[in-house]
N, C-alpha and C positions, 0 to 999 in steps of 0.2 A: 498456365504454367505455375507449378508450385514454387514458392519462395525458398531458395536454398539457404539453409541455416549455417551460420558460422560455427567454428569449433566450440567457442564459448557457449553459444546458445544451445547447441546440441547437448553439451554436458548439463546445462541448467535444466532443460526440458526433460532429459532422461532421469535426472535426480528427482525432479518433481513427480514424474509419472510413477517411479518406483515407490515413493512415499505415499502417493495417492491411492495405490491399490490397497494398502493396509488401512489407510484412513477410511476408505469407503466401506471396508468390512466392519471396522469399528463403528462407523456411523449407523450401519444397519443393525448394530447390536448395542446402541448407545446406552440403553438402560442397564446393561451389565458392566459398564465401565466403572472402575474404581476411580474416584475423583478426590484429589486433595485440594485444599483451599489455600490460595496464596493471599487472598484478601476478599472483602465483601464484593461480590459481583465480578471477581477476577479469578477465574478458575484455571487450573492446569490438570490435564488428564494424562493417563497412560498413553493415549493416542498422540497427544502433543509431543511427549518426550520420545516416543518411538519414531515419529516422523522426523524430528530434528536429528536424531542419531542416524537415521537412514540417509538423510540429505547430506549431513556432514561426511559420512563415509564415502558416498558417491562423489561428492565434489573434491574431497581430499585425495581420493584415488586418482582422479583425472588431472588435478592440478595441485600436487603435493606442497608447493611452496606458498600457496595463497593463504592469507589470514582470514579470520572469521569474526563477524559480529552477529550473534544469534540471540533470539529472544530469551530462551531458557538458560543457556550456558554462558552467555556473555561473550567477551572478547578472547581470542586466542591467536597464536601466531606471532611473528616478528612485529615489534613496535614500528619499525621503519618499513612496513610492507609497501610493495609496489601495487599489489592487487588484493582486494578484500571482498569476500562474499558477505552480504547483509541478508539475513534469512529470518523470516517468520514462518515456521513450519505449519502453523494453523491459525490464520487470522480470521477471527469470528468464532472463537472457542465457545462462547456462551450460546451462540446459535447452534453449533455442533452438538453441544450437550443437551440442548432442548429439542433436538430432532428437526431443526430448521435447515433446509438445504441451501444455505447461503454462507459459505465459508471458502477460504482459499489458501493456497500455498504461495508465498511471495519470496522471490529471490532477486536480489540486485547485485550487480558487480561494480565496485568502485575501482578507479585507477588513479594512482598518484602521478601527477605530471612532473616534468623536470624542474619546474619552478616551485614545487612543493604543494601546489594546489591539488585538490581532489575533484574528480568529476565522475558522474555516473556513466558507465560505459555500456551496460546492458541490463535488461530488466525483463522479468516475466512474472505474471500473476495467473495462477491456474485455478479454475473453478472445477474441481473434479465432479461434483454432482451434476453440473451442466455440460461437462466436457468442453469447456471454453478455455483456450490457452491464449492469453493476451501477452504479447511480447514486443520488445523494442530494442534496438541498438542505436547508439548515438550516430547520427548522420545517415541512418538507413531507413528510418520510419518506424511506425507502430502498426501492429497487426493483431487481428483476432483469427487464430488458426492461420489460414492463408489469405485472409481478406485484409486489405489496407484500411487503416482507421484514420478518421478525421474528426476533430472536435465539432460540436454543433455550430450552426451558422446563425443562431438566434441573436438578435441585437438588443431586444428590449427586456428589461427585468420582469415586466408584467407577463411575459410569455415563458419565463424561465422555470425549469424544474431543477431544484438544487438538492444536494445531498450533504449530510453533516454527521457528526458523531455527538450524541447527547451525553454529557457527563453522567456518571453513575455514582454509587454510594461512596466509593473510596476516593473520588476526585476532590481535591481541596477546594474551599470556597473561592480562593483567588482565581481559580479557573472556571468554576461554575457561574460566577456572576458576570464575567465578560461574555460567556456564551449566552446567558439569558438576555443580555443587552443586544447582542447581535441577532438573536432569534426574534426578539421583539421588534427590532428595526426592519428585518427582512420580511416577516410574515405578511404585512400589508402590501408589499411591493411585488410579490412573485406569484407564479401559478401554483407552486407547491414546494414543500420541503419534505425530504425522506430521510429516515434513519434506519438503514438496513443492517448495520452491525459489523461491517468489515471495511475498514478504511482502504485497504489495498484494492478491493473490488470497487469501492466508490470511485477511486481515482481511475481505475481501468474503465469503468463505465463512463466517466467523464471523457476519457480519451476516445471512447467509441461513440460519443455524441448522445448517449442515452440520458445522461445528466448534462445540464448546461453549465453547471459549476459545482464546486465542492469546497467546504471549509471545515477545519477542525483545529481546536486549540489543544496543545499538549500531546502531540503524537510522538511516539518513540521512533528512532531511525528505521527499525525493521518494519514499522507500519507503513511507511511512505517511501522508502528508498526506491523501490521498483516503480511505484505509481507515478512519482514526479517525472521520471523519464518517459513513461508511456504518454503522459499528457503533452509533454514538450514535443516528442517525436510525432504526435498526432496534430501538431500545429497550434497547441494551446500554451498557456502560461501556468507555471506552478511556482509560487513565491511564498515568502513569509508575509506578515502583515505590512512590512515596510517596503515591499517590492524587491527584496533581495532574493536571489535564486535559492530555493530550498534544496540544500545539498544532502540532507539526511545524514549528517556526520554522527557525532556521539552525543548530541544534545537533544533536549526536548524541542520539538518543532511545532510552530503554527504554520499550517499549509492552507493556501488559498489558490484554487485551480479553476480554470475555465478558458473560454475562448477570448479572442482579442477584444471583443466588445464588452463582455460581461465581467471578466475577471477584474479589471480595474475598479469597477463599481462595487463589486463584492469585497474587494480588498479594502477599499476606503471605509466601508461599514465595519468590517472586522477590526481595522486599525482604530477606529473611533471607539469601538466597544472595549478594546483592551486598554485604551487610554483613560477610560472611566467617564 
């Protein structure tokens, strides 16, 4: 029996599906895209901007009072919002522009609680090239299309396959050096480490048990807002280096994700690497 989607999730998936149609057309003609450069190794294309506009229009039409935090256009809506969309219209832009079919659309929904705290209420990460829709709602669980997800059950680091994001040219030294320390500490301990180029998909794959853990230093809110809820609803942990829940608010985030057994071990290594 198919899982029935809530009204929020229906809106999110419909918006992603509409943006994905044009993104797939652009992906098939990637060499003809006009690309402007935001910084070394950090590109924004016409496809990025069109996808963000499409998603904004669809979400605003369905929920006109909700605020936005979007990668390209930033924040909009009321400052005292009760609900806010957190959107990355194309996570893995560099992959996209090089013709690599590993990129995603990420949409998270935040809710402000009566006490002023904020929680992730719903999340989806869509991989159009593979037609994989990862989605979750708080208290409902995490799913890939219609299949329930669980994080991996591996207990030993020597058996673990981890994912990460490797700093690139524009990343400052104060973030490159801790990453190098964490990578150096982990390489001798694990079965393998992968860098596929989309943090949102890395977190979704961790929720699906494809990866046993994930860490990255310096993620933006739109990179990880959806992914952290996917991991939690799949039975895992997603925290910062100190063990605080990664809420993906307005700040730069360090995210460490994984199952009950491996996430604490991974977090300790990342914490030590950041401490110097």
